[in-house]
C-alpha positions in Angstrom: 125.0 160.2 107.3 122.7 162.1 105.2 119.6 160.2 104.1 117.3 160.6 101.1 114.0 162.3 101.5 112.2 159.1 100.8 113.8 157.3 103.7 113.0 158.8 107.0 115.0 158.3 110.1 113.5 156.4 113.0 113.0 159.6 115.1 113.8 163.3 114.9 117.1 163.8 116.6 117.1 166.1 119.6 119.7 168.8 120.0 122.7 167.7 122.0 123.9 170.2 124.6 126.6 168.2 126.3 128.5 164.9 126.3 130.7 162.6 128.2 134.4 163.2 127.5 136.6 162.6 130.5 134.2 164.2 133.0 130.6 163.7 134.0 128.4 166.6 133.0 126.0 168.2 135.5 122.3 167.3 135.4 121.4 170.8 134.4 123.6 170.5 131.3 121.7 167.5 129.9 118.2 168.8 130.5 116.6 170.0 127.2 114.7 173.3 127.1 110.9 173.2 127.3 110.6 174.5 123.8 112.6 171.6 122.4 110.5 168.9 124.1 108.1 167.0 121.9 104.4 167.5 122.2 102.3 165.1 124.2 103.9 162.8 126.7 107.5 163.8 127.5 110.0 161.2 126.2 113.2 160.4 128.1 116.3 161.4 126.2 119.3 159.1 125.8 121.6 161.2 128.0 118.9 161.5 130.7 118.7 157.7 130.8 122.4 157.3 131.0 122.6 159.9 133.8 119.8 158.3 135.6 121.6 155.0 135.5 125.0 156.4 136.5 123.5 158.5 139.3 123.1 156.4 142.5 119.5 155.9 143.5 118.9 156.3 147.3 115.7 154.2 147.1 117.5 151.1 145.8 119.5 148.8 148.0 122.8 149.4 146.4 126.2 150.8 147.6 129.1 152.3 145.7 132.5 150.7 145.6 134.0 153.5 147.8 131.5 153.0 150.6 132.3 150.6 153.4 129.8 147.8 153.7 129.9 147.9 157.5 128.6 151.5 157.7 125.6 150.7 155.4 124.8 147.5 157.3 124.9 149.3 160.6 122.2 151.7 159.6 119.9 149.3 157.7 119.9 146.1 159.8 118.9 145.9 163.5 121.4 144.5 165.9 120.6 141.3 167.8 122.0 140.1 171.1 121.7 136.5 170.2 123.0 136.7 166.6 126.4 135.1 167.5 124.6 132.0 168.9 123.0 131.0 165.5 124.6 130.1 162.2 125.1 133.1 159.8 122.7 133.5 156.8 125.0 132.8 153.8 122.4 134.1 151.4 123.0 137.7 152.5 126.0 139.9 153.1 127.7 139.5 156.5 126.4 141.7 159.2 128.6 144.2 161.1 128.6 141.9 164.2 129.8 138.9 162.0 132.5 141.0 160.4 133.6 142.2 163.8 134.1 138.6 164.9 136.7 138.0 162.1 140.4 138.8 162.2 141.4 142.2 160.8 143.0 140.7 157.7 140.0 138.6 157.0 137.6 141.5 157.6 139.5 143.8 155.3 139.6 141.2 152.6 135.8 140.6 152.8 135.1 144.3 152.7 137.3 144.8 149.7 135.6 141.9 147.9 132.2 143.3 148.7 133.2 146.7 147.4 134.4 145.2 144.1 131.2 143.2 143.8 129.1 146.3 144.3 131.2 148.2 141.8 130.7 145.6 139.1 127.1 145.3 139.9 126.6 149.0 139.4 128.4 148.9 136.1 126.2 146.0 135.0 123.1 147.9 136.0 124.2 150.9 133.9 124.8 148.7 130.9 121.4 147.0 131.2 119.6 150.3 131.6 121.3 151.7 128.6 120.6 148.6 126.5 116.9 148.6 127.5 116.7 152.3 126.4 118.2 151.6 123.0 116.0 148.6 122.4 112.8 150.2 123.5 113.5 153.3 121.3 114.7 151.2 118.4 118.1 153.0 118.3 120.7 151.3 116.2 124.3 151.0 117.2 125.4 153.4 114.4 122.9 156.0 115.5 124.1 155.7 119.1 127.7 156.1 118.0 126.9 159.1 115.9 125.1 160.7 118.9 128.2 160.2 121.1 130.5 161.6 118.4 128.4 164.7 118.0 128.3 165.2 121.8 132.1 164.8 122.0 132.5 167.3 119.2 130.3 169.8 121.0 132.1 169.4 124.2 135.6 170.0 122.7 134.3 173.0 120.8 134.6 171.5 117.3 131.4 173.2 116.0 132.2 172.5 112.4 132.2 168.7 112.9 129.1 169.0 115.0 127.3 171.0 112.4 128.4 168.7 109.6 127.1 165.7 111.5 123.8 167.2 112.7 123.1 169.2 109.6 121.3 166.4 107.6 119.1 165.6 110.5 118.1 169.2 111.0 117.2 169.5 107.4 115.2 166.3 107.6 113.3 167.6 110.7 112.5 171.0 109.2 111.2 169.4 106.0 109.1 166.9 108.0 107.6 169.8 109.9 107.0 171.9 106.8 109.4 174.7 107.9 111.5 174.2 104.9 110.6 172.7 101.5 112.3 170.0 99.5 113.8 171.1 96.1 110.9 169.7 94.0 108.3 171.6 96.1 110.4 174.8 96.1 110.3 174.6 92.3 106.5 174.2 92.4 106.2 177.3 94.6 108.6 179.4 92.4 106.6 178.3 89.3 103.4 179.5 90.9 101.7 176.2 90.7 101.1 176.1 94.5 101.4 178.3 97.5 104.0 178.1 100.2 101.4 176.9 102.8 100.2 174.2 100.4 103.7 173.1 99.7 104.5 172.9 103.5 101.4 170.7 104.0 102.5 168.4 101.1 105.9 168.1 102.7 104.4 167.2 106.1 102.1 164.7 104.6 105.0 163.2 102.6 107.2 162.6 105.6 104.3 161.4 107.7 103.5 158.8 105.1 107.1 157.8 104.8 107.3 157.4 108.6 104.2 155.3 108.6 105.5 153.0 105.9 108.7 152.6 107.7 107.0 151.6 110.9 104.8 149.1 109.0 107.9 147.7 107.4 109.6 147.4 110.8 106.5 145.6 112.3 106.4 143.2 109.3 110.1 142.4 109.8 109.6 141.8 113.5 106.7 139.5 112.8 108.7 137.7 110.1 111.6 137.2 112.5 109.2 135.8 115.1 107.7 133.4 112.6 111.2 132.3 111.6 112.2 131.6 115.2 109.0 129.6 115.7 109.6 127.6 112.6 113.2 126.8 113.7 112.0 125.8 117.1 109.3 123.5 115.6 111.9 122.0 113.2 114.3 121.3 116.0 111.6 119.7 118.1 110.5 117.4 115.2 114.1 116.3 114.7 114.5 115.6 118.4 111.4 113.6 118.6 112.2 111.6 115.4 115.7 110.7 116.5 114.5 109.9 120.0 111.9 107.4 118.6 114.6 105.8 116.4 116.9 105.5 119.4 114.2 103.8 121.5 113.6 101.3 118.7 117.4 100.5 118.7 117.4 100.0 122.5 114.8 97.3 122.1 116.7 95.4 119.4 120.2 95.9 120.6 120.8 94.8 124.2 124.4 96.3 124.2 123.2 99.8 123.1 123.8 101.1 126.7 127.5 100.5 126.3 127.5 101.9 122.8 125.5 105.1 123.5 128.4 107.4 124.3 130.4 106.1 121.3 127.3 106.7 119.0 127.0 110.3 120.2 130.7 110.9 119.5 130.4 109.6 116.0 127.1 111.6 115.6 129.0 114.9 115.9 131.6 113.6 113.4 128.9 112.7 110.9 127.2 116.1 111.3 130.6 117.8 110.7 130.9 115.9 107.5 127.4 116.1 106.1 126.2 119.3 107.7 123.3 120.1 109.9 120.1 117.9 109.5 117.9 119.2 106.7 114.9 117.1 107.7 113.9 114.6 110.3 114.6 111.8 107.8 118.1 113.2 107.3 118.6 113.3 111.0 117.7 109.6 111.3 120.2 108.8 108.5 122.9 110.7 110.4 122.1 108.7 113.5 122.1 105.4 111.6 125.6 106.2 110.2 126.9 107.0 113.6 125.4 103.8 115.0 127.0 101.8 112.2 130.4 103.3 112.9 130.0 102.5 116.6 129.2 98.9 115.8 132.3 98.5 113.6 134.4 100.0 116.4 133.0 97.5 118.9 133.5 94.6 116.6 137.1 95.5 116.0 137.9 95.4 119.7 135.6 92.4 120.7 137.3 89.0 121.0 136.8 86.5 118.1 134.8 83.5 119.3 136.2 80.0 118.5 133.9 77.3 117.2 133.6 74.0 119.1 133.7 70.5 117.4 130.5 68.6 117.3 132.2 65.2 118.1 135.0 65.3 120.6 138.2 63.4 119.5 140.1 61.4 122.1 143.2 61.4 120.0 143.5 65.2 120.4 143.4 65.0 124.2 146.8 65.1 125.9 147.4 62.4 128.4 147.7 63.6 132.0 151.1 63.1 133.8 151.5 59.5 135.1 148.4 58.2 133.3 148.5 54.8 131.6 148.2 55.0 127.8 145.1 53.4 126.2 145.5 49.7 125.3 146.3 49.0 121.7 145.4 45.2 121.6 143.2 42.7 123.3 146.1 41.3 125.3 146.9 44.8 126.8 143.3 45.3 127.6 143.1 41.9 129.4 146.2 42.7 131.4 144.9 46.1 132.3 141.6 44.5 133.5 143.4 42.0 135.7 145.5 44.7 137.2 142.4 46.8 138.1 140.8 43.7 139.6 143.7 43.0 141.8 143.7 46.6 143.0 140.0 46.4 143.8 
């Protein structure tokens, strides 16, 4: 991973003295020598951060997976004579007295589950500590993988692979410090146009300027990413407000929108899948209108068709009730019907 002299690495790599490969190295193996430490405030190395995360901290309230929870609780929590009379606090781990009140099988299961939980919690803490270290020091994934590969090569004694991997970084560091000269400055010194001290100062100034430009580019990129995220958040908020206002207007004009709302939202995702994400608030309203139109067509398809009523009822279309006398067809039948109704009265 050799880099050009115009492009400087993020930081000067520190010499690797040990690595993880099957076994955990001792603390003394990962500590850098005082001569190799940078000037000014000491900076925590990557391996020191990993070892600090892996090594259990006595000041924190954490237990390893192999330690029984009952022994830790017995030394950290005071016993109470009336603890069995009140309900247990489910927000904390069970106390030794509470565990003792359970059956042996239940107690063993709880202790095993607590041990597994503490084990995974410790692993999560190591991962978070390592991630925070990489982010705070702006270490890319490729650089971290290269560091582990070099440490593994050093541990297994493959010094050729270690030297080939670390060589470009050593050359970069020596040129940045003015200990060695780039080819163009070496030619200037050999031609007698500048002294070795002057060429070393030029080399230091060159790499310092490159590092400054790289940091400025990085800061500009971070600022641009933040502005992009802010613009995306503002765009999403404007779309949400516009569609919400459109939906409120539909609620006022359509009394059945409450029954259609779920169907409209289902069609909304289908329209987005067909037309793509909204490109503007107006486009978002068009998508919502298309989903609303599809929902209306669906409800009209399943709704019963109303039948129109006649303005003037027709007595000829009425069916006579069982046992009813038919209507009189002549004056004689009407007179006889009237006499019969009079006699009944």
